[in-house]
C-alpha positions in Angstrom: -1.2 42.2 4.5 -1.0 41.1 8.2 1.6 38.6 9.3 0.9 34.9 8.5 -0.7 32.9 11.3 0.4 29.4 10.8 -1.4 26.3 11.9 1.2 24.6 14.1 4.8 25.9 14.2 7.5 24.5 16.4 8.8 26.5 19.3 12.3 26.1 20.6 13.3 25.9 24.3 16.7 27.5 24.0 18.4 24.3 25.2 18.6 22.7 21.7 21.8 24.4 20.6 23.6 23.2 23.7 23.0 19.5 22.9 23.7 20.1 19.2 27.0 21.8 20.1 27.9 18.9 22.3 27.5 16.6 19.3 29.8 18.7 17.2 32.4 19.1 20.0 32.5 15.3 20.6 32.3 14.5 16.8 29.1 12.6 17.3 27.5 14.0 14.2 26.6 10.6 12.7 23.5 8.5 13.5 23.3 7.3 17.1 25.3 8.7 20.0 24.7 10.1 23.5 21.9 12.4 22.4 19.9 9.5 21.0 20.4 7.5 24.1 19.4 10.4 26.4 16.4 11.4 24.3 15.1 7.8 24.2 15.4 7.5 28.0 13.7 10.9 28.6 10.8 9.8 26.4 10.5 6.5 28.2 10.6 8.3 31.6 7.9 10.7 30.4 5.7 7.8 29.4 5.9 6.2 32.8 9.1 4.3 32.8 7.7 0.9 31.9 8.2 1.0 28.1 11.3 1.1 26.0 11.6 3.8 23.3 13.6 3.6 20.1 14.2 6.9 18.2 13.8 6.7 14.5 13.8 8.8 11.3 10.0 9.2 11.3 6.7 8.1 12.8 6.0 6.3 9.6 9.2 4.3 10.0 8.1 3.4 13.5 4.8 2.0 12.2 6.6 0.1 9.5 9.0 -1.6 11.9 6.2 -2.5 14.3 4.2 -4.2 11.6 7.3 -6.2 10.5 7.7 -7.4 14.1 4.1 -8.3 14.2 4.6 -10.6 11.3 2.6 -8.7 8.7 3.2 -9.7 5.1 1.7 -10.3 1.7 -1.9 -11.5 1.9 -2.4 -10.4 5.5 -5.0 -7.8 6.7 -4.5 -5.0 9.2 -7.3 -3.1 10.7 -6.7 0.7 10.6 -8.7 3.7 11.6 -10.0 5.4 8.5 -10.1 8.9 9.8 -6.4 9.7 9.9 -3.4 10.8 7.9 -2.2 8.4 5.1 1.0 7.6 7.1 -1.1 5.4 9.4 -2.1 3.1 6.5 0.8 3.4 4.1 3.2 1.0 5.9 0.5 -1.7 5.7 0.9 -1.5 1.9 4.7 -1.4 2.1 4.5 -5.0 3.4 2.0 -6.2 0.7 -0.8 -6.4 3.2 -4.4 -5.0 2.9 -5.7 -2.3 5.2 -9.2 -2.8 6.5 -10.6 0.6 7.4 -12.9 1.2 10.4 -14.9 4.3 10.9 -14.9 6.7 13.8 -17.4 7.3 16.6 -18.7 10.8 17.4 -17.4 11.3 20.9 -13.7 11.2 20.2 -13.6 11.0 16.3 -11.5 7.9 16.8 -11.9 4.2 16.0 -15.4 3.0 16.7 -15.3 -0.1 19.0 -18.6 -1.2 17.6 -17.4 -1.2 14.0 -14.0 -2.6 15.1 -15.8 -5.7 16.4 -17.9 -6.0 13.3 -14.8 -5.7 11.1 -12.9 -8.4 13.1 -15.8 -10.9 13.1 -16.5 -10.3 9.4 -12.9 -10.6 8.3 -12.6 -13.9 10.2 -15.8 -15.2 8.6 -14.8 -14.1 5.1 -11.1 -15.1 5.1 -10.8 -17.7 7.8 -8.0 -15.7 9.4 -7.7 -13.0 12.0 -6.3 -9.6 11.1 -2.7 -9.4 12.1 -2.9 -6.0 13.9 -5.2 -3.2 14.9 -4.1 0.4 14.5 -6.2 3.0 16.4 -5.2 6.6 16.1 -5.4 9.3 18.9 -6.6 11.9 16.4 -5.6 15.5 17.0 -4.4 14.5 20.5 -7.8 13.1 21.6 -7.4 9.7 23.2 -9.3 6.8 21.6 -11.6 4.6 23.7 -8.7 2.3 24.6 -10.5 0.2 27.2 -13.1 -1.0 24.7 -10.5 -1.3 21.8 -8.1 -3.3 24.0 -10.9 -5.6 25.3 -11.8 -6.5 21.7 -8.2 -6.9 20.7 -7.5 -9.2 23.7 -10.7 -11.2 23.1 -9.5 -12.1 19.6 -5.8 -12.1 20.5 -4.9 -9.4 18.0 -2.0 -7.1 18.9 -2.6 -3.3 19.0 -0.3 -0.8 17.4 -1.2 2.7 18.7 -0.7 5.6 16.4 0.1 8.3 19.0 1.9 10.6 16.5 -0.4 13.5 17.5 -0.9 12.5 21.2 2.3 13.0 23.1 1.1 14.3 26.5 -2.5 13.0 26.1 -3.9 10.6 28.7 -6.7 8.1 29.0 -7.9 7.2 32.5 -4.6 8.6 33.9 -2.4 6.6 31.5 -0.3 8.2 28.8 -1.4 7.6 25.2 1.2 5.4 23.5 1.4 2.9 26.4 -1.6 0.7 25.8 -0.7 -1.5 22.9 2.1 -3.9 22.0 3.7 -1.0 20.1 3.0 2.7 19.6 4.5 5.3 17.3 5.4 8.9 18.1 6.1 11.7 15.7 8.4 14.7 16.0 7.7 16.3 12.7 8.0 20.1 12.7 4.3 20.6 13.5 3.9 18.2 16.4 4.0 18.7 20.2 7.8 18.6 20.1 10.1 18.4 17.1 13.4 16.9 16.1 13.2 18.7 12.8 11.8 15.4 11.5 11.8 12.1 13.2 9.7 9.7 15.3 10.0 6.9 17.8 8.6 3.4 18.4 7.4 2.7 21.9 8.1 -1.0 22.7 6.9 -3.3 25.4 10.3 -4.7 26.5 14.0 -4.7 25.8 13.7 -7.6 23.3 11.2 -5.7 21.1 13.4 -2.6 21.4 16.5 -4.6 20.3 14.6 -6.1 17.4 13.6 -2.6 16.3 17.1 -1.3 16.5 18.3 -4.3 14.4 15.8 -3.6 11.6 16.4 0.1 11.8 20.2 -0.3 11.3 20.1 -2.4 8.1 19.6 -5.7 9.9 23.2 -6.5 10.3 23.9 -10.0 11.7 26.4 -10.4 14.5 29.6 -11.1 12.5 33.0 -9.5 12.0 31.9 -8.6 8.5 28.7 -7.2 7.0 26.3 -10.1 6.9 22.5 -9.8 6.4 19.9 -12.6 6.8 16.9 -10.2 6.8 16.1 -7.0 4.9 16.9 -4.0 7.0 16.3 -0.2 6.8 18.2 3.0 7.5 15.6 4.3 10.0 17.6 5.4 13.0 17.5 9.0 14.3 20.7 11.1 14.0 22.6 12.3 17.0 22.1 15.9 15.8 18.3 15.6 15.5 18.1 13.8 18.9 19.9 16.8 20.4 17.0 19.0 19.2 14.7 16.5 20.8 16.5 16.6 24.1 16.1 20.4 24.1 12.5 20.1 23.3 11.9 17.8 26.3 12.6 20.8 28.5 9.4 22.4 27.2 7.1 19.5 26.5 5.0 20.1 29.6 4.7 23.8 28.8 3.8 23.1 25.2 1.0 20.8 26.3 -0.2 23.3 28.8 -0.1 26.1 26.2 -2.1 24.1 23.6 -4.7 23.4 26.3 -4.9 27.1 27.0 -5.4 27.9 23.3 -8.2 25.3 23.2 -9.8 26.9 26.2 -9.5 30.4 24.6 -11.3 29.2 21.5 -13.9 27.4 23.6 -14.7 30.4 25.7 -14.8 32.9 22.7 -16.9 30.6 20.5 -19.2 29.3 23.2 -22.8 29.8 22.0 -21.8 30.9 18.5 -24.5 29.5 16.2 -23.5 26.4 14.3 -19.8 26.3 15.4 -18.7 23.7 18.0 -15.4 22.3 19.2 -14.1 18.8 19.7 -14.0 18.4 23.5 -12.9 15.8 26.0 -16.0 13.5 26.3 -15.4 13.0 30.1 -12.8 13.2 32.8 -11.3 10.0 31.5 -10.1 11.8 28.4 -7.3 14.4 28.6 -6.3 15.6 25.2 -3.1 17.5 24.6 -5.2 19.5 22.1 -2.5 19.3 19.5 -4.9 21.0 17.2 -8.1 22.7 18.2 -10.8 21.6 15.7 -14.2 23.1 15.0 -17.3 21.8 13.3 -19.4 24.1 11.2 -23.1 23.4 10.8 -23.9 25.4 7.7 -27.7 25.5 8.4 -27.2 27.1 11.8 -24.0 29.1 11.1 -25.1 30.5 7.8 -21.7 29.6 6.2 -19.9 26.4 5.4 -16.6 25.0 6.5 -15.1 25.7 3.1 -16.3 29.3 3.1 -14.7 29.8 6.5 -11.5 28.3 5.4 -11.3 30.6 2.4 -12.0 33.7 4.5 -9.3 32.6 6.9 -6.9 32.2 4.0 -7.7 35.6 2.6 -6.9 37.0 6.1 -3.5 35.2 5.9 -4.5 32.6 8.5 -3.6 29.0 7.9 -6.3 26.4 8.6 -6.8 22.9 7.4 -9.8 20.6 6.7 -9.9 17.5 8.9 -8.3 14.4 7.5 -10.0 13.0 4.4 -10.9 9.4 5.5 -8.7 6.7 4.0 -11.6 4.7 2.6 -12.3 7.7 0.4 -8.7 8.0 -0.9 -8.2 6.8 -4.5 -5.1 4.8 -3.5 -7.2 2.7 -1.1 -10.4 2.5 -3.2 -10.4 -1.3 -3.1 -9.8 -1.7 0.7 -12.6 -3.1 2.9 -14.4 -0.5 5.1 -16.8 -0.8 8.0 -18.7 2.3 9.2 -21.7 4.5 8.9 -20.2 7.7 7.4 -19.3 9.5 10.6 -15.8 10.3 9.4 -17.1 11.4 6.0 -19.4 13.9 7.7 -16.6 15.2 10.0 -14.4 15.7 6.9 -17.1 17.8 5.3 -17.8 20.1 8.3 -14.5 20.1 10.3 -11.7 22.6 10.3 -8.4 22.7 12.2 -7.6 26.1 13.7 -4.1 27.6 14.4 -2.9 26.0 17.6 0.9 26.6 17.9 2.4 27.5 21.3 4.0 30.6 19.6 0.6 32.2 19.1 -0.2 35.4 21.0 -3.7 36.4 22.3 -3.7 39.0 19.5 -3.2 36.2 17.0 -5.9 34.1 18.5 -8.4 37.0 18.4 -7.6 37.5 14.7 -8.7 33.9 14.2 -11.9 34.3 16.3 -12.8 37.6 14.7 -12.8 35.9 11.3 -15.4 33.6 12.6 -17.4 36.4 14.1 -17.3 38.3 10.8 -18.8 35.4 8.9 -22.1 36.0 10.6 -23.7 39.5 10.7 -26.5 38.5 13.0 -27.0 40.4 16.3 -25.8 37.3 18.2 -22.5 37.4 16.4 -22.1 41.1 16.8 -22.7 40.7 20.6 -19.7 38.4 20.8 -17.4 41.0 19.1 -18.0 43.6 21.8 
């Protein structure tokens, strides 16, 4: 059996141990500390210097705290992209609110501005109240159509909470993803652009929002000589040890982004013209994806095989792939949630597959992946590509 090719493994820079050792040498092994402060500042600088960043235990925690600050509570509604991971929607339910799911559009696979408008107008007509927030997701690193989404949000005065968990390093019209909305979440899970072993961050508009985030993330302790609590708080801050890993990862963030783009280009060139197999690509120069994961669509009628058949062949070859996210409006836990769309995300779920995209992959690894696709089709066209 050949070695396992994983979907998206972390890659260390070599600097992580230095910052971790500093934490041990100075006894800063508890939550907070110099590494946390420095990591937050480096992220803020990377995003352009206008935002404030608070390092947290996860991207989910970031979404949760943002929704709290936006006043979301029982009986409220929050518009959320349906085509995403469950973590985008779960915090809405934490607060007793209802997610209203909006379908994707075909260019970016992200929130459809057309269905967003329909959802906002319909919810106001049905409930007499505006949704409390809008959560677009930059899926697989591809920027959403933020100009159109922000225009609708501003028209109805609804705050935007960007889920940029997969989009660190992506840009829309020259502006970093995660800097458009009132808040944005980042993720540093082990499979993301950079890792802190686990963890995330909330990108805030100003110092006041960042301070409020820190307050809730550290058990909401009031200013008093004793422990006093007027609000419910959470243990959501990132540890100084994990932040040390993050500081080391910042040394290679640009190279990780560049490598994932190279991997996407490799797949694009090798699979160009292959019948029935196409890639998610930047729709125009306005969109610069970090290509966190390279994703393909399989048209069974043209390719002669299905997405699922390809996935199983890859698995038999010890290559990890993953179907695209199952839309939230199809998930049993959200069966009763309102949904606005035309089935675009459902179709993508049925035909889409994420390919191995880790920066640790070699050209030999990538050719193993490509050859599995070639071998699925024994036509003369496919054989020509293997030569």
